[in-house]
C-alpha positions in Angstrom: -8.5 -57.4 -27.0 -7.6 -53.8 -28.1 -6.7 -52.5 -24.8 -5.1 -53.2 -21.4 -6.2 -51.4 -18.2 -3.6 -50.4 -15.7 -4.4 -48.6 -12.5 -3.5 -45.0 -12.5 -1.1 -45.5 -9.6 0.6 -48.5 -11.2 4.4 -48.6 -11.1 4.7 -51.0 -14.0 2.8 -53.5 -16.1 1.8 -56.6 -14.2 0.3 -59.2 -16.5 -1.4 -61.1 -13.6 -3.1 -57.9 -12.5 -3.7 -56.2 -15.8 -4.5 -59.2 -18.0 -5.4 -62.1 -15.8 -7.5 -63.8 -18.5 -5.0 -63.3 -21.4 -7.7 -61.3 -23.2 -5.8 -57.9 -23.5 -3.9 -56.3 -26.2 -0.4 -57.4 -25.1 -1.4 -61.0 -24.9 -3.1 -60.9 -28.4 0.0 -59.2 -29.9 2.2 -62.1 -28.5 -0.3 -64.6 -29.9 -0.4 -62.9 -33.3 3.4 -62.7 -33.5 3.6 -66.5 -32.6 1.1 -67.5 -35.3 2.9 -65.4 -37.9 6.4 -66.5 -36.9 5.5 -70.2 -37.0 3.3 -70.0 -40.0 1.9 -73.5 -39.3 -1.7 -72.4 -40.2 -3.2 -72.0 -43.6 -1.9 -69.0 -45.6 -5.2 -67.1 -45.3 -5.1 -67.4 -41.5 -1.5 -66.3 -41.3 -2.4 -63.4 -43.6 -5.3 -62.4 -41.2 -2.9 -62.5 -38.2 -0.4 -60.2 -40.0 -3.3 -57.7 -40.4 -4.3 -58.3 -36.8 -0.7 -57.7 -35.6 -0.5 -54.4 -37.6 -3.8 -53.3 -36.1 -3.0 -54.3 -32.5 0.5 -52.7 -32.5 -1.1 -49.5 -33.7 -3.8 -49.7 -31.0 -1.3 -50.3 -28.3 0.1 -46.8 -28.9 -3.3 -45.0 -28.4 -3.0 -43.8 -24.8 -6.6 -44.6 -23.9 -6.0 -48.2 -24.9 -3.3 -48.5 -22.2 -4.8 -46.1 -19.7 -7.3 -46.6 -17.0 -11.0 -46.0 -16.8 -11.3 -42.8 -14.7 -13.9 -42.4 -12.0 -13.4 -45.7 -10.4 -13.9 -47.6 -13.6 -17.0 -45.8 -14.8 -16.4 -44.8 -18.4 -14.6 -41.9 -20.0 -14.9 -38.4 -18.7 -17.1 -36.1 -20.7 -15.4 -33.3 -22.6 -16.6 -30.4 -24.7 -14.8 -29.8 -27.9 -15.9 -27.0 -30.2 -19.3 -26.8 -28.4 -20.0 -30.6 -28.7 -20.1 -32.8 -25.6 -18.5 -36.2 -26.0 -16.6 -38.9 -24.2 -12.8 -38.3 -24.1 -12.2 -41.4 -26.3 -14.4 -39.9 -29.1 -12.3 -36.8 -29.0 -9.1 -38.8 -29.3 -10.4 -41.2 -31.9 -12.4 -38.8 -34.1 -11.5 -35.2 -33.5 -7.8 -34.9 -32.4 -6.5 -34.3 -35.9 -9.4 -32.4 -37.4 -8.1 -29.9 -39.9 -4.7 -31.7 -40.4 -4.3 -33.3 -43.8 -3.1 -36.9 -43.9 0.0 -35.8 -45.8 0.9 -33.1 -43.3 0.4 -35.6 -40.4 2.6 -38.2 -42.1 5.3 -35.6 -42.6 5.2 -34.5 -39.0 5.4 -38.1 -37.9 8.3 -38.9 -40.2 10.2 -36.0 -38.8 10.0 -37.3 -35.3 11.8 -40.6 -36.3 15.4 -39.5 -35.9 18.2 -42.1 -35.8 18.5 -41.7 -32.0 14.7 -42.1 -31.5 14.6 -45.0 -33.9 17.1 -47.0 -31.7 15.4 -45.9 -28.5 11.9 -46.8 -29.7 13.0 -50.2 -31.2 14.4 -51.3 -27.8 12.5 -52.8 -25.0 9.8 -55.3 -24.6 6.1 -55.3 -25.2 5.7 -54.5 -21.5 8.0 -51.5 -21.9 6.0 -50.3 -24.8 2.7 -50.7 -22.9 4.1 -48.8 -19.9 5.4 -46.0 -22.1 1.8 -45.6 -23.6 0.3 -45.8 -20.1 2.4 -42.9 -19.0 1.1 -40.8 -21.9 -2.4 -41.7 -20.8 -1.7 -40.7 -17.2 0.3 -37.5 -18.0 -1.4 -36.2 -21.1 -4.7 -37.9 -22.1 -6.1 -37.7 -18.6 -3.5 -35.8 -16.6 -3.6 -32.5 -18.6 -7.4 -32.3 -18.9 -8.8 -29.0 -17.9 -10.8 -29.0 -14.6 -14.6 -29.0 -14.5 -17.5 -31.2 -15.5 -17.7 -31.5 -18.4 -14.2 -30.6 -19.2 -13.9 -28.0 -21.9 -10.9 -28.8 -24.2 -8.9 -25.7 -24.8 -6.3 -25.0 -27.5 -3.5 -25.9 -25.0 -5.0 -29.4 -24.3 -5.5 -30.0 -28.0 -1.9 -29.0 -28.9 -0.5 -31.1 -26.1 -2.6 -34.1 -27.1 -1.7 -33.8 -30.8 2.0 -33.6 -30.0 1.7 -36.7 -27.8 -0.4 -38.6 -30.4 2.1 -37.7 -33.2 4.9 -39.2 -31.2 2.8 -42.2 -30.3 2.1 -42.8 -34.0 5.9 -42.5 -34.8 6.6 -45.0 -32.0 4.0 -47.3 -33.4 5.5 -47.2 -36.9 9.0 -48.0 -35.5 7.8 -50.7 -33.1 5.6 -52.4 -35.8 8.7 -52.6 -37.9 10.5 -54.1 -35.0 7.7 -56.6 -34.4 7.6 -57.7 -38.0 11.4 -58.1 -38.0 11.0 -60.4 -35.0 8.5 -62.6 -36.8 10.3 -62.5 -40.2 14.0 -62.4 -39.3 
């Protein structure tokens, strides 16, 4: 439920192709928004779905959650970061912001949210947001990986990935606010 898989050569999001069983992140975000908006369930369940919505909107903006499994669907590529071999996802989830304090990261994310970016990022649909994240996966997360097996992550890749991730976190914040505004007008 925390991801959607789009082919690397996709030209857009196709729910029938990318989420045929309705068990992907975009379907679950729509479901959570509906439950929160209608609030016909007990308060504890609605509260859980608010938390679920917050979590899923954040997850949607992690590029590997809207990317594609490389190697014809066989797992993440292995990378080497600071001498440790790991799947690419582990690097993105656990090591991307090593050495960056939470306060510094929050400041960097806040600075990215300009009035123009705020309007731009609030616009669009869930499909647009998914496609936007997919493009970051294709162009940055997978597309800028160094050659080789395993791929040794250099300072250039880390800087590019951090910049992209910071922007994705800023978009997630703006879009979560937009989502909450839709469910609680």
